[in-house]
All heavy atoms as a GROMACS GRO file, in nm:
protein
  641
    1MET      N    1  16.634   5.458  10.143
    1MET     CA    2  16.777   5.446  10.161
    1MET      C    3  16.846   5.419  10.028
    1MET      O    4  16.943   5.482   9.995
    1MET     CB    5  16.806   5.335  10.264
    1MET     CG    6  16.949   5.314  10.290
    1MET     SD    7  17.014   5.452  10.383
    1MET     CE    8  17.178   5.401  10.403
    2LEU      N    9  16.792   5.322   9.955
    2LEU     CA   10  16.850   5.289   9.825
    2LEU      C   11  16.839   5.407   9.729
    2LEU      O   12  16.932   5.435   9.654
    2LEU     CB   13  16.781   5.166   9.766
    2LEU     CG   14  16.835   5.118   9.632
    2LEU    CD1   15  16.983   5.083   9.644
    2LEU    CD2   16  16.757   4.999   9.583
    3ARG      N   17  16.728   5.478   9.735
    3ARG     CA   18  16.711   5.595   9.649
    3ARG      C   19  16.816   5.700   9.681
    3ARG      O   20  16.870   5.764   9.591
    3ARG     CB   21  16.572   5.656   9.666
    3ARG     CG   22  16.464   5.577   9.600
    3ARG     CD   23  16.332   5.647   9.611
    3ARG     NE   24  16.226   5.567   9.554
    3ARG     CZ   25  16.102   5.603   9.550
    3ARG    NH1   26  16.064   5.719   9.601
    3ARG    NH2   27  16.012   5.524   9.496
    4THR      N   28  16.847   5.720   9.808
    4THR     CA   29  16.947   5.817   9.849
    4THR      C   30  17.084   5.779   9.795
    4THR      O   31  17.157   5.864   9.743
    4THR     CB   32  16.954   5.828  10.003
    4THR    OG1   33  16.824   5.860  10.052
    4THR    CG2   34  17.052   5.933  10.047
    5ILE      N   35  17.118   5.653   9.805
    5ILE     CA   36  17.247   5.606   9.754
    5ILE      C   37  17.254   5.624   9.603
    5ILE      O   38  17.355   5.672   9.551
    5ILE     CB   39  17.270   5.459   9.794
    5ILE    CG1   40  17.288   5.448   9.946
    5ILE    CG2   41  17.391   5.401   9.721
    5ILE    CD1   42  17.288   5.307   9.998
    6LEU      N   43  17.149   5.586   9.534
    6LEU     CA   44  17.148   5.601   9.389
    6LEU      C   45  17.153   5.748   9.348
    6LEU      O   46  17.223   5.784   9.252
    6LEU     CB   47  17.025   5.532   9.329
    6LEU     CG   48  17.024   5.380   9.338
    6LEU    CD1   49  16.891   5.325   9.288
    6LEU    CD2   50  17.139   5.320   9.260
    7ALA      N   51  17.080   5.832   9.418
    7ALA     CA   52  17.082   5.975   9.387
    7ALA      C   53  17.220   6.035   9.410
    7ALA      O   54  17.269   6.114   9.329
    7ALA     CB   55  16.977   6.048   9.471
    8THR      N   56  17.284   5.996   9.519
    8THR     CA   57  17.418   6.046   9.549
    8THR      C   58  17.516   6.000   9.442
    8THR      O   59  17.599   6.080   9.395
    8THR     CB   60  17.464   5.997   9.687
    8THR    OG1   61  17.370   6.040   9.785
    8THR    CG2   62  17.601   6.050   9.722
    9THR      N   63  17.508   5.876   9.403
    9THR     CA   64  17.595   5.824   9.298
    9THR      C   65  17.575   5.900   9.168
    9THR      O   66  17.671   5.937   9.100
    9THR     CB   67  17.568   5.674   9.275
    9THR    OG1   68  17.586   5.605   9.398
    9THR    CG2   69  17.660   5.617   9.169
   10PHE      N   70  17.451   5.927   9.134
   10PHE     CA   71  17.419   6.001   9.012
   10PHE      C   72  17.476   6.143   9.019
   10PHE      O   73  17.536   6.191   8.923
   10PHE     CB   74  17.267   6.004   8.991
   10PHE     CG   75  17.226   6.082   8.870
   10PHE    CD1   76  17.245   6.029   8.744
   10PHE    CD2   77  17.170   6.207   8.882
   10PHE    CE1   78  17.208   6.100   8.631
   10PHE    CE2   79  17.132   6.279   8.770
   10PHE     CZ   80  17.151   6.225   8.644
   11ILE      N   81  17.460   6.209   9.131
   11ILE     CA   82  17.509   6.345   9.147
   11ILE      C   83  17.660   6.350   9.137
   11ILE      O   84  17.716   6.434   9.068
   11ILE     CB   85  17.460   6.405   9.280
   11ILE    CG1   86  17.310   6.431   9.274
   11ILE    CG2   87  17.534   6.535   9.312
   11ILE    CD1   88  17.247   6.467   9.406
   12VAL      N   89  17.727   6.258   9.205
   12VAL     CA   90  17.874   6.256   9.203
   12VAL      C   91  17.924   6.231   9.061
   12VAL      O   92  18.016   6.298   9.015
   12VAL     CB   93  17.928   6.150   9.300
   12VAL    CG1   94  18.076   6.127   9.279
   12VAL    CG2   95  17.902   6.192   9.443
   13SER      N   96  17.864   6.137   8.991
   13SER     CA   97  17.909   6.110   8.854
   13SER      C   98  17.877   6.228   8.764
   13SER      O   99  17.955   6.260   8.674
   13SER     CB  100  17.846   5.982   8.800
   13SER     OG  101  17.706   5.998   8.788
   14GLY      N  102  17.769   6.296   8.788
   14GLY     CA  103  17.735   6.414   8.710
   14GLY      C  104  17.827   6.531   8.734
   14GLY      O  105  17.858   6.608   8.644
   15LEU      N  106  17.875   6.545   8.857
   15LEU     CA  107  17.966   6.654   8.889
   15LEU      C  108  18.106   6.629   8.835
   15LEU      O  109  18.174   6.722   8.794
   15LEU     CB  110  17.974   6.674   9.041
   15LEU     CG  111  17.851   6.733   9.108
   15LEU    CD1  112  17.871   6.737   9.259
   15LEU    CD2  113  17.822   6.872   9.056
   16SER      N  114  18.149   6.506   8.840
   16SER     CA  115  18.287   6.478   8.799
   16SER      C  116  18.302   6.468   8.648
   16SER      O  117  18.406   6.502   8.595
   16SER     CB  118  18.339   6.351   8.866
   16SER     OG  119  18.261   6.241   8.829
   17ALA      N  120  18.202   6.424   8.577
   17ALA     CA  121  18.215   6.405   8.433
   17ALA      C  122  18.242   6.535   8.356
   17ALA      O  123  18.334   6.539   8.275
   17ALA     CB  124  18.091   6.335   8.378
   18PRO      N  125  18.168   6.644   8.379
   18PRO     CA  126  18.195   6.764   8.303
   18PRO      C  127  18.329   6.828   8.337
   18PRO      O  128  18.385   6.902   8.257
   18PRO     CB  129  18.082   6.860   8.340
   18PRO     CG  130  17.981   6.781   8.410
   18PRO     CD  131  18.050   6.657   8.461
   19ALA      N  132  18.380   6.802   8.455
   19ALA     CA  133  18.505   6.863   8.496
   19ALA      C  134  18.626   6.799   8.431
   19ALA      O  135  18.735   6.855   8.434
   19ALA     CB  136  18.518   6.856   8.648
   20LEU      N  137  18.608   6.683   8.373
   20LEU     CA  138  18.721   6.615   8.310
   20LEU      C  139  18.750   6.674   8.174
   20LEU      O  140  18.661   6.693   8.093
   20LEU     CB  141  18.693   6.465   8.297
   20LEU     CG  142  18.680   6.389   8.428
   20LEU    CD1  143  18.644   6.244   8.401
   20LEU    CD2  144  18.808   6.397   8.508
   21ALA      N  145  18.874   6.703   8.149
   21ALA     CA  146  18.915   6.758   8.020
   21ALA      C  147  18.986   6.649   7.940
   21ALA      O  148  18.977   6.531   7.973
   21ALA     CB  149  19.008   6.876   8.043
   22GLN      N  150  19.059   6.688   7.838
   22GLN     CA  151  19.128   6.591   7.753
   22GLN      C  152  19.221   6.504   7.835
   22GLN      O  153  19.287   6.550   7.926
   22GLN     CB  154  19.210   6.664   7.648
   22GLN     CG  155  19.126   6.739   7.549
   22GLN     CD  156  19.211   6.818   7.452
   22GLN    OE1  157  19.329   6.836   7.474
   22GLN    NE2  158  19.150   6.862   7.344
   23GLY      N  159  19.227   6.378   7.801
   23GLY     CA  160  19.319   6.287   7.867
   23GLY      C  161  19.281   6.256   8.010
   23GLY      O  162  19.361   6.203   8.085
   24GLY      N  163  19.160   6.287   8.052
   24GLY     CA  164  19.117   6.257   8.187
   24GLY      C  165  19.166   6.356   8.292
   24GLY      O  166  19.146   6.334   8.409
   25MET      N  167  19.229   6.464   8.249
   25MET     CA  168  19.278   6.564   8.344
   25MET      C  169  19.166   6.663   8.376
   25MET      O  170  19.088   6.698   8.289
   25MET     CB  171  19.399   6.640   8.287
   25MET     CG  172  19.522   6.555   8.265
   25MET     SD  173  19.603   6.509   8.417
   25MET     CE  174  19.680   6.662   8.460
   26MET      N  175  19.162   6.706   8.499
   26MET     CA  176  19.066   6.807   8.539
   26MET      C  177  19.104   6.940   8.476
   26MET      O  178  19.222   6.970   8.461
   26MET     CB  179  19.066   6.826   8.691
   26MET     CG  180  19.025   6.706   8.771
   26MET     SD  181  18.849   6.684   8.782
   26MET     CE  182  18.799   6.830   8.866
   27ALA      N  183  19.006   7.019   8.442
   27ALA     CA  184  19.032   7.153   8.392
   27ALA      C  185  19.065   7.242   8.512
   27ALA      O  186  19.005   7.229   8.617
   27ALA     CB  187  18.909   7.206   8.320
   28CYS      N  188  19.162   7.329   8.495
   28CYS     CA  189  19.200   7.420   8.603
   28CYS      C  190  19.119   7.548   8.588
   28CYS      O  191  19.161   7.643   8.523
   28CYS     CB  192  19.350   7.449   8.598
   28CYS     SG  193  19.400   7.559   8.731
   29ASP      N  194  19.000   7.547   8.645
   29ASP     CA  195  18.916   7.666   8.646
   29ASP      C  196  18.840   7.672   8.779
   29ASP      O  197  18.840   7.577   8.857
   29ASP     CB  198  18.821   7.669   8.526
   29ASP     CG  199  18.732   7.546   8.518
   29ASP    OD1  200  18.707   7.481   8.620
   29ASP    OD2  201  18.685   7.516   8.406
   30GLU      N  202  18.781   7.785   8.804
   30GLU     CA  203  18.712   7.808   8.932
   30GLU      C  204  18.601   7.706   8.955
   30GLU      O  205  18.583   7.656   9.066
   30GLU     CB  206  18.656   7.950   8.936
   30GLU     CG  207  18.613   7.996   9.072
   30GLU     CD  208  18.728   8.009   9.172
   30GLU    OE1  209  18.838   8.048   9.131
   30GLU    OE2  210  18.706   7.978   9.291
   31ALA      N  211  18.528   7.673   8.850
   31ALA     CA  212  18.417   7.578   8.863
   31ALA      C  213  18.467   7.439   8.905
   31ALA      O  214  18.408   7.376   8.994
   31ALA     CB  215  18.339   7.568   8.732
   32SER      N  216  18.575   7.393   8.844
   32SER     CA  217  18.630   7.262   8.879
   32SER      C  218  18.681   7.260   9.022
   32SER      O  219  18.662   7.162   9.094
   32SER     CB  220  18.743   7.224   8.783
   32SER     OG  221  18.694   7.209   8.653
   33ILE      N  222  18.746   7.368   9.061
   33ILE     CA  223  18.797   7.377   9.197
   33ILE      C  224  18.682   7.374   9.297
   33ILE      O  225  18.687   7.302   9.397
   33ILE     CB  226  18.885   7.501   9.216
   33ILE    CG1  227  19.016   7.484   9.139
   33ILE    CG2  228  18.912   7.529   9.364
   33ILE    CD1  229  19.106   7.605   9.138
   34MET      N  230  18.577   7.450   9.270
   34MET     CA  231  18.462   7.455   9.361
   34MET      C  232  18.394   7.318   9.371
   34MET      O  233  18.358   7.274   9.480
   34MET     CB  234  18.362   7.561   9.315
   34MET     CG  235  18.415   7.703   9.323
   34MET     SD  236  18.458   7.753   9.489
   34MET     CE  237  18.297   7.772   9.559
   35LYS      N  238  18.376   7.250   9.258
   35LYS     CA  239  18.310   7.119   9.259
   35LYS      C  240  18.394   7.017   9.337
   35LYS      O  241  18.341   6.940   9.415
   35LYS     CB  242  18.288   7.068   9.116
   35LYS     CG  243  18.179   7.142   9.044
   35LYS     CD  244  18.165   7.092   8.902
   35LYS     CE  245  18.062   7.173   8.827
   35LYS     NZ  246  18.052   7.131   8.687
   36THR      N  247  18.524   7.021   9.314
   36THR     CA  248  18.612   6.928   9.384
   36THR      C  249  18.612   6.956   9.533
   36THR      O  250  18.608   6.864   9.616
   36THR     CB  251  18.756   6.936   9.327
   36THR    OG1  252  18.749   6.917   9.186
   36THR    CG2  253  18.844   6.830   9.389
   37GLU      N  254  18.614   7.084   9.569
   37GLU     CA  255  18.611   7.122   9.710
   37GLU      C  256  18.480   7.078   9.777
   37GLU      O  257  18.481   7.026   9.889
   37GLU     CB  258  18.630   7.273   9.724
   37GLU     CG  259  18.643   7.321   9.867
   37GLU     CD  260  18.680   7.468   9.874
   37GLU    OE1  261  18.642   7.546   9.786
   37GLU    OE2  262  18.748   7.504   9.971
   38GLU      N  263  18.369   7.095   9.707
   38GLU     CA  264  18.240   7.051   9.760
   38GLU      C  265  18.238   6.900   9.782
   38GLU      O  266  18.186   6.852   9.883
   38GLU     CB  267  18.126   7.092   9.666
   38GLU     CG  268  18.097   7.240   9.667
   38GLU     CD  269  17.994   7.279   9.562
   38GLU    OE1  270  17.924   7.190   9.509
   38GLU    OE2  271  17.986   7.399   9.532
   39MET      N  272  18.295   6.826   9.688
   39MET     CA  273  18.299   6.680   9.702
   39MET      C  274  18.385   6.640   9.822
   39MET      O  275  18.350   6.550   9.898
   39MET     CB  276  18.353   6.616   9.575
   39MET     CG  277  18.255   6.625   9.459
   39MET     SD  278  18.319   6.552   9.310
   39MET     CE  279  18.315   6.378   9.354
   40ALA      N  280  18.497   6.710   9.841
   40ALA     CA  281  18.585   6.678   9.954
   40ALA      C  282  18.515   6.710  10.085
   40ALA      O  283  18.521   6.631  10.180
   40ALA     CB  284  18.716   6.756   9.942
   41LYS      N  285  18.450   6.823  10.092
   41LYS     CA  286  18.380   6.862  10.214
   41LYS      C  287  18.261   6.770  10.242
   41LYS      O  288  18.219   6.757  10.357
   41LYS     CB  289  18.333   7.006  10.205
   41LYS     CG  290  18.445   7.106  10.216
   41LYS     CD  291  18.393   7.248  10.209
   41LYS     CE  292  18.506   7.348  10.223
   41LYS     NZ  293  18.458   7.487  10.211
   42GLY      N  294  18.209   6.708  10.139
   42GLY     CA  295  18.095   6.617  10.154
   42GLY      C  296  18.132   6.480  10.207
   42GLY      O  297  18.046   6.397  10.232
   43MET      N  298  18.260   6.456  10.226
   43MET     CA  299  18.306   6.327  10.278
   43MET      C  300  18.289   6.328  10.430
   43MET      O  301  18.373   6.379  10.502
   43MET     CB  302  18.452   6.303  10.242
   43MET     CG  303  18.479   6.292  10.094
   43MET     SD  304  18.653   6.278  10.055
   43MET     CE  305  18.687   6.112  10.114
   44THR      N  306  18.179   6.274  10.475
   44THR     CA  307  18.147   6.279  10.618
   44THR      C  308  18.177   6.149  10.692
   44THR      O  309  18.165   6.144  10.814
   44THR     CB  310  17.998   6.314  10.638
   44THR    OG1  311  17.919   6.217  10.569
   44THR    CG2  312  17.968   6.453  10.584
   45ASP      N  313  18.216   6.046  10.620
   45ASP     CA  314  18.247   5.918  10.682
   45ASP      C  315  18.374   5.932  10.767
   45ASP      O  316  18.479   5.968  10.715
   45ASP     CB  317  18.268   5.812  10.574
   45ASP     CG  318  18.290   5.672  10.628
   45ASP    OD1  319  18.306   5.657  10.752
   45ASP    OD2  320  18.293   5.578  10.548
   46PRO      N  321  18.365   5.905  10.897
   46PRO     CA  322  18.484   5.918  10.982
   46PRO      C  323  18.600   5.829  10.938
   46PRO      O  324  18.716   5.862  10.963
   46PRO     CB  325  18.434   5.875  11.121
   46PRO     CG  326  18.287   5.881  11.116
   46PRO     CD  327  18.247   5.865  10.972
   47MET      N  328  18.570   5.720  10.872
   47MET     CA  329  18.675   5.629  10.825
   47MET      C  330  18.754   5.690  10.708
   47MET      O  331  18.861   5.642  10.673
   47MET     CB  332  18.616   5.495  10.782
   47MET     CG  333  18.546   5.421  10.895
   47MET     SD  334  18.658   5.380  11.031
   47MET     CE  335  18.750   5.251  10.956
   48LYS      N  336  18.698   5.792  10.646
   48LYS     CA  337  18.763   5.856  10.531
   48LYS      C  338  18.819   5.994  10.565
   48LYS      O  339  18.844   6.075  10.477
   48LYS     CB  340  18.666   5.867  10.415
   48LYS     CG  341  18.622   5.734  10.359
   48LYS     CD  342  18.535   5.750  10.239
   48LYS     CE  343  18.496   5.614  10.182
   48LYS     NZ  344  18.415   5.628  10.062
   49LYS      N  345  18.840   6.019  10.694
   49LYS     CA  346  18.888   6.150  10.737
   49LYS      C  347  19.024   6.183  10.675
   49LYS      O  348  19.046   6.296  10.630
   49LYS     CB  349  18.897   6.157  10.889
   49LYS     CG  350  18.937   6.293  10.940
   49LYS     CD  351  18.938   6.299  11.091
   49LYS     CE  352  18.979   6.440  11.134
   49LYS     NZ  353  18.980   6.453  11.279
   50ASP      N  354  19.114   6.085  10.671
   50ASP     CA  355  19.246   6.109  10.612
   50ASP      C  356  19.235   6.143  10.463
   50ASP      O  357  19.305   6.232  10.415
   50ASP     CB  358  19.337   5.988  10.632
   50ASP     CG  359  19.377   5.968  10.777
   50ASP    OD1  360  19.371   6.065  10.855
   50ASP    OD2  361  19.415   5.855  10.812
   51ALA      N  362  19.148   6.073  10.392
   51ALA     CA  363  19.129   6.100  10.250
   51ALA      C  364  19.070   6.239  10.230
   51ALA      O  365  19.109   6.310  10.136
   51ALA     CB  366  19.038   5.994  10.188
   52MET      N  367  18.978   6.279  10.317
   52MET     CA  368  18.920   6.412  10.307
   52MET      C  369  19.025   6.519  10.331
   52MET      O  370  19.032   6.618  10.258
   52MET     CB  371  18.805   6.432  10.406
   52MET     CG  372  18.735   6.563  10.384
   52MET     SD  373  18.672   6.658  10.525
   52MET     CE  374  18.776   6.629  10.659
   53MET      N  375  19.111   6.498  10.430
   53MET     CA  376  19.216   6.595  10.460
   53MET      C  377  19.313   6.606  10.342
   53MET      O  378  19.355   6.716  10.305
   53MET     CB  379  19.291   6.556  10.587
   53MET     CG  380  19.205   6.559  10.712
   53MET     SD  381  19.141   6.723  10.750
   53MET     CE  382  19.289   6.802  10.806
   54MET      N  383  19.347   6.492  10.283
   54MET     CA  384  19.436   6.492  10.166
   54MET      C  385  19.371   6.567  10.050
   54MET      O  386  19.435   6.648   9.982
   54MET     CB  387  19.470   6.350  10.125
   54MET     CG  388  19.554   6.343  10.000
   54MET     SD  389  19.711   6.426  10.016
   54MET     CE  390  19.811   6.290  10.068
   55ALA      N  391  19.243   6.542  10.027
   55ALA     CA  392  19.171   6.609   9.918
   55ALA      C  393  19.169   6.760   9.940
   55ALA      O  394  19.191   6.838   9.846
   55ALA     CB  395  19.029   6.554   9.906
   56MET      N  396  19.144   6.803  10.064
   56MET     CA  397  19.140   6.947  10.093
   56MET      C  398  19.277   7.011  10.074
   56MET      O  399  19.287   7.123  10.024
   56MET     CB  400  19.087   6.971  10.234
   56MET     CG  401  18.940   6.940  10.251
   56MET     SD  402  18.830   7.025  10.133
   56MET     CE  403  18.860   7.195  10.176
   57LYS      N  404  19.384   6.941  10.111
   57LYS     CA  405  19.519   6.994  10.089
   57LYS      C  406  19.546   7.009   9.940
   57LYS      O  407  19.606   7.108   9.897
   57LYS     CB  408  19.624   6.902  10.152
   57LYS     CG  409  19.629   6.911  10.303
   57LYS     CD  410  19.735   6.818  10.359
   57LYS     CE  411  19.732   6.819  10.510
   57LYS     NZ  412  19.831   6.726  10.568
   58GLU      N  413  19.503   6.910   9.862
   58GLU     CA  414  19.523   6.917   9.717
   58GLU      C  415  19.442   7.031   9.656
   58GLU      O  416  19.489   7.099   9.564
   58GLU     CB  417  19.487   6.783   9.652
   58GLU     CG  418  19.583   6.671   9.685
   58GLU     CD  419  19.720   6.686   9.621
   58GLU    OE1  420  19.738   6.769   9.530
   58GLU    OE2  421  19.811   6.613   9.663
   59VAL      N  422  19.321   7.053   9.706
   59VAL     CA  423  19.239   7.164   9.656
   59VAL      C  424  19.308   7.297   9.687
   59VAL      O  425  19.315   7.386   9.602
   59VAL     CB  426  19.096   7.160   9.715
   59VAL    CG1  427  19.021   7.289   9.686
   59VAL    CG2  428  19.019   7.041   9.659
   60ASP      N  429  19.360   7.310   9.809
   60ASP     CA  430  19.432   7.432   9.846
   60ASP      C  431  19.555   7.453   9.756
   60ASP      O  432  19.582   7.565   9.712
   60ASP     CB  433  19.474   7.429   9.993
   60ASP     CG  434  19.357   7.441  10.088
   60ASP    OD1  435  19.249   7.489  10.045
   60ASP    OD2  436  19.372   7.404  10.206
   61SER      N  437  19.627   7.345   9.728
   61SER     CA  438  19.743   7.354   9.639
   61SER      C  439  19.700   7.393   9.498
   61SER      O  440  19.769   7.470   9.430
   61SER     CB  441  19.818   7.222   9.636
   61SER     OG  442  19.873   7.192   9.762
   62ALA      N  443  19.585   7.341   9.453
   62ALA     CA  444  19.534   7.376   9.320
   62ALA      C  445  19.499   7.524   9.314
   62ALA      O  446  19.527   7.592   9.214
   62ALA     CB  447  19.411   7.291   9.287
   63LYS      N  448  19.440   7.575   9.421
   63LYS     CA  449  19.406   7.718   9.425
   63LYS      C  450  19.533   7.804   9.415
   63LYS      O  451  19.534   7.904   9.342
   63LYS     CB  452  19.332   7.752   9.554
   63LYS     CG  453  19.190   7.701   9.559
   63LYS     CD  454  19.126   7.736   9.692
   63LYS     CE  455  18.986   7.685   9.705
   63LYS     NZ  456  18.926   7.718   9.836
   64MET      N  457  19.636   7.765   9.487
   64MET     CA  458  19.762   7.840   9.484
   64MET      C  459  19.826   7.833   9.344
   64MET      O  460  19.875   7.934   9.293
   64MET     CB  461  19.859   7.788   9.589
   64MET     CG  462  19.815   7.812   9.732
   64MET     SD  463  19.798   7.986   9.773
   64MET     CE  464  19.968   8.036   9.769
   65ALA      N  465  19.824   7.715   9.284
   65ALA     CA  466  19.881   7.700   9.151
   65ALA      C  467  19.804   7.783   9.049
   65ALA      O  468  19.864   7.846   8.960
   65ALA     CB  469  19.882   7.553   9.110
   66MET      N  470  19.671   7.786   9.061
   66MET     CA  471  19.590   7.866   8.970
   66MET      C  472  19.622   8.014   8.987
   66MET      O  473  19.636   8.087   8.889
   66MET     CB  474  19.441   7.841   8.994
   66MET     CG  475  19.352   7.907   8.892
   66MET     SD  476  19.183   7.850   8.912
   66MET     CE  477  19.100   8.006   8.930
   67LYS      N  478  19.636   8.056   9.111
   67LYS     CA  479  19.670   8.195   9.140
   67LYS      C  480  19.804   8.233   9.078
   67LYS      O  481  19.821   8.345   9.029
   67LYS     CB  482  19.674   8.215   9.292
   67LYS     CG  483  19.706   8.354   9.336
   67LYS     CD  484  19.710   8.364   9.488
   67LYS     CE  485  19.758   8.499   9.532
   67LYS     NZ  486  19.773   8.506   9.677
   68ASP      N  487  19.899   8.139   9.078
   68ASP     CA  488  20.032   8.163   9.023
   68ASP      C  489  20.038   8.140   8.872
   68ASP      O  490  20.145   8.154   8.812
   68ASP     CB  491  20.135   8.074   9.092
   68ASP     CG  492  20.154   8.109   9.239
   68ASP    OD1  493  20.120   8.222   9.278
   68ASP    OD2  494  20.203   8.022   9.314
   69GLY      N  495  19.926   8.100   8.811
   69GLY     CA  496  19.922   8.079   8.667
   69GLY      C  497  19.980   7.946   8.622
   69GLY      O  498  20.010   7.927   8.505
   70LYS      N  499  19.996   7.853   8.714
   70LYS     CA  500  20.052   7.721   8.682
   70LYS      C  501  19.937   7.622   8.659
   70LYS      O  502  19.904   7.542   8.746
   70LYS     CB  503  20.142   7.674   8.795
   70LYS     CG  504  20.259   7.767   8.821
   70LYS     CD  505  20.341   7.720   8.940
   70LYS     CE  506  20.456   7.814   8.966
   70LYS     NZ  507  20.532   7.775   9.085
   71THR      N  508  19.880   7.628   8.540
   71THR     CA  509  19.761   7.548   8.513
   71THR      C  510  19.788   7.397   8.512
   71THR      O  511  19.701   7.320   8.553
   71THR     CB  512  19.696   7.589   8.379
   71THR    OG1  513  19.793   7.578   8.275
   71THR    CG2  514  19.644   7.733   8.385
   72ASP      N  515  19.905   7.356   8.468
   72ASP     CA  516  19.935   7.212   8.469
   72ASP      C  517  19.944   7.160   8.612
   72ASP      O  518  19.892   7.052   8.644
   72ASP     CB  519  20.066   7.182   8.395
   72ASP     CG  520  20.053   7.201   8.244
   72ASP    OD1  521  19.938   7.201   8.194
   72ASP    OD2  522  20.157   7.214   8.178
   73ASP      N  523  20.010   7.237   8.700
   73ASP     CA  524  20.019   7.198   8.841
   73ASP      C  525  19.881   7.198   8.905
   73ASP      O  526  19.848   7.108   8.983
   73ASP     CB  527  20.111   7.292   8.918
   73ASP     CG  528  20.257   7.277   8.879
   73ASP    OD1  529  20.292   7.177   8.813
   73ASP    OD2  530  20.337   7.365   8.916
   74CYS      N  531  19.802   7.297   8.871
   74CYS     CA  532  19.666   7.307   8.924
   74CYS      C  533  19.585   7.184   8.886
   74CYS      O  534  19.519   7.123   8.970
   74CYS     CB  535  19.600   7.434   8.872
   74CYS     SG  536  19.426   7.452   8.912
   75ALA      N  537  19.591   7.146   8.758
   75ALA     CA  538  19.516   7.029   8.710
   75ALA      C  539  19.562   6.902   8.781
   75ALA      O  540  19.480   6.816   8.817
   75ALA     CB  541  19.531   7.016   8.560
   76GLU      N  542  19.692   6.890   8.802
   76GLU     CA  543  19.747   6.772   8.872
   76GLU      C  544  19.695   6.765   9.015
   76GLU      O  545  19.654   6.659   9.063
   76GLU     CB  546  19.899   6.777   8.870
   76GLU     CG  547  19.963   6.654   8.930
   76GLU     CD  548  19.939   6.529   8.848
   76GLU    OE1  549  19.927   6.536   8.725
   76GLU    OE2  550  19.932   6.420   8.910
   77HIS      N  551  19.692   6.879   9.084
   77HIS     CA  552  19.641   6.882   9.222
   77HIS      C  553  19.492   6.848   9.225
   77HIS      O  554  19.446   6.777   9.316
   77HIS     CB  555  19.667   7.018   9.287
   77HIS     CG  556  19.810   7.041   9.322
   77HIS    ND1  557  19.879   6.963   9.412
   77HIS    CD2  558  19.899   7.135   9.277
   77HIS    CE1  559  20.003   7.008   9.422
   77HIS    NE2  560  20.018   7.111   9.341
   78LEU      N  561  19.416   6.898   9.128
   78LEU     CA  562  19.274   6.865   9.123
   78LEU      C  563  19.253   6.716   9.097
   78LEU      O  564  19.163   6.654   9.156
   78LEU     CB  565  19.203   6.948   9.015
   78LEU     CG  566  19.179   7.094   9.051
   78LEU    CD1  567  19.115   7.167   8.933
   78LEU    CD2  568  19.093   7.108   9.174
   79ASN      N  569  19.334   6.658   9.010
   79ASN     CA  570  19.324   6.513   8.986
   79ASN      C  571  19.354   6.435   9.113
   79ASN      O  572  19.286   6.336   9.145
   79ASN     CB  573  19.419   6.470   8.874
   79ASN     CG  574  19.366   6.504   8.738
   79ASN    OD1  575  19.245   6.508   8.718
   79ASN    ND2  576  19.455   6.529   8.644
   80ASN      N  577  19.456   6.478   9.186
   80ASN     CA  578  19.490   6.410   9.312
   80ASN      C  579  19.376   6.424   9.413
   80ASN      O  580  19.346   6.330   9.486
   80ASN     CB  581  19.620   6.467   9.370
   80ASN     CG  582  19.740   6.432   9.287
   80ASN    OD1  583  19.738   6.338   9.208
   80ASN    ND2  584  19.847   6.508   9.303
   81ALA      N  585  19.314   6.541   9.416
   81ALA     CA  586  19.202   6.561   9.508
   81ALA      C  587  19.085   6.471   9.471
   81ALA      O  588  19.022   6.411   9.559
   81ALA     CB  589  19.157   6.708   9.506
   82MET      N  590  19.056   6.457   9.341
   82MET     CA  591  18.948   6.369   9.298
   82MET      C  592  18.977   6.224   9.335
   82MET      O  593  18.888   6.152   9.379
   82MET     CB  594  18.926   6.382   9.147
   82MET     CG  595  18.858   6.511   9.105
   82MET     SD  596  18.696   6.530   9.177
   82MET     CE  597  18.610   6.395   9.101
   83LYS      N  598  19.101   6.183   9.316
   83LYS     CA  599  19.140   6.046   9.353
   83LYS      C  600  19.120   6.024   9.503
   83LYS      O  601  19.076   5.917   9.544
   83LYS     CB  602  19.283   6.018   9.313
   83LYS     CG  603  19.303   6.004   9.165
   83LYS     CD  604  19.449   5.986   9.130
   83LYS     CE  605  19.471   5.989   8.980
   83LYS     NZ  606  19.613   5.988   8.945
   84ALA      N  607  19.152   6.124   9.582
   84ALA     CA  608  19.135   6.112   9.728
   84ALA      C  609  18.987   6.102   9.766
   84ALA      O  610  18.951   6.027   9.856
   84ALA     CB  611  19.200   6.230   9.800
   85THR      N  612  18.900   6.174   9.694
   85THR     CA  613  18.757   6.166   9.726
   85THR      C  614  18.698   6.032   9.685
   85THR      O  615  18.597   5.991   9.740
   85THR     CB  616  18.676   6.279   9.658
   85THR    OG1  617  18.684   6.267   9.516
   85THR    CG2  618  18.722   6.415   9.703
   86GLU      N  619  18.762   5.965   9.591
   86GLU     CA  620  18.715   5.835   9.546
   86GLU      C  621  18.778   5.719   9.620
   86GLU      O  622  18.745   5.604   9.595
   86GLU     CB  623  18.742   5.820   9.396
   86GLU     CG  624  18.667   5.922   9.312
   86GLU     CD  625  18.718   5.930   9.169
   86GLU    OE1  626  18.814   5.858   9.135
   86GLU    OE2  627  18.660   6.009   9.093
   87ALA      N  628  18.870   5.748   9.712
   87ALA     CA  629  18.938   5.643   9.788
   87ALA      C  630  18.840   5.562   9.868
   87ALA      O  631  18.743   5.615   9.922
   87ALA     CB  632  19.043   5.704   9.878
   88LYS      N  633  18.866   5.434   9.878
   88LYS     CA  634  18.776   5.345   9.951
   88LYS      C  635  18.834   5.306  10.084
   88LYS      O  636  18.944   5.310  10.114
   88LYS     CB  637  18.745   5.220   9.869
   88LYS     CG  638  18.670   5.258   9.744
   88LYS     CD  639  18.632   5.134   9.667
   88LYS     CE  640  18.555   5.181   9.541
   88LYS     NZ  641  18.498   5.081   9.468
   0.00000   0.00000   0.00000
């Protein structure tokens, strides 16, 4: 059990660290969007359902912003999604 928790913590920190760009902002690219979406979908705790829904909405908004070429908006939405996945 402890190994699973430690492994999950290691994986999450490993996924989020490379995605961070200058100033702590997420990079607006397909890889960052996919990683953030996977993290949001991985939130299986029923107590965090609202946070998961918020994260998924932010990921969808990031995808739309990226499609429209609004990289600053995309990065902001990805940051909001990451914050939602880290909510306690």
